[in-house]
N, C-alpha and C positions, 0 to 999 in steps of 0.2 A: 503494500500501501503505500502511495506516494507522501511526502511531507505533508501535514497539514496547509503550509503556506501553500504549496503547490494546489493545493484542491479548493483553493477559497479564494471568492470575488468579493471585491469591493463595492456595491451596490449607492449612488447619491441620487439622491431627489426623493427620497421617501417622504411624503407626506408626514411633517410633523406638526402634532398635538389635536390631530382629526380624532383618533383613535386610543383606546387604551394601547399601552405598550405591549401587551399580551396579545390582543388582535390584530396588530401591523405585524408582528411575528408573524401569526399563524395564517396572514394573508401573504406575507412575503414568501412564506415556506409553499404555499398553495401555488404560487407564481413557477416558482423556480422547480418543481417537481413537474410541472404541464410539460408534456412532448411539444406542444405549440409553441412551448418558448424554447424549446431546442434543452428541456431541462432533464434533470432525474432525481436520484435519491437525494436528499437534504440531510447531512448530518447535525449543523447545528446553524442556528440564526443568531448571533449578536446583532441584538436592538434594544434599547437604544445604544449609542455611543458616548465618545465624550464629543464627536462631532455632530452637530446636530445636521438629520434627513440623511445621516448615513448608516448602513448597515454592513456587516460581512457575512455571507454564505458560503458554508463548507458544504463541499460534498463528498458522498462516500466515494466517487471515484474522480480521477485526474480528467478522463476524456468528457466528463459535464464541461467541465470548466470550457473546455476549447470549443465545443457549442456553443455554450450559453453565450461567449463573448463572439461568436460568429455572427448571430441574429443581428440582423439589422436595428430594432427597434424595441425594445422593452418597455410595453404599457401594463403599468398597475393597474387591472380591474378586479372590483368587488361591487357586490351589492350595497356591502356597509359603505365604499366611498360614492360623495355624489355624482365624481366624474371620475377619467381614469388620467392617471399620471405617469410620464415618459421618465424612466428610470436609465441611468448611466451605469453600465456594468463595465469595469477595468480588473486587470489583475491584479491581485494584491502580491505587495512587494516588500520586505520586511526593512528594508532601508530606506522606505519614503522618508524616515524621518530624519535620517541621519544627515548630519554637514561633512562634507570634507574640506579638510584644513591644508591649505597648500603654504609651505615654506618660500617665501620669496628669498633668496641668498643675493645679494646687490655686492657687487667688485668694491673694494675700497682703495 
């Protein structure tokens, strides 16, 4: 089984504050398990996160990550939402918050 980070995607555009967090988590699980969304078995959803409108979805198989990323448009639709919401799905990267420090050496 691939590392958890390789099986995780970052979801932005999650409607914030409309529904209880548990309900939104269920809606995200349903969305990303549906074949019409190129989905598959979801292992875990982290929502809410420290960043507003952001969720992390971890799949059981890494292949599902690749197919989910290939889908042109992810419309989050559910009868509990008043309209659909476009989600942006990107690959999870552990180094996203690390900064590189460059050492500049000047000639004397």
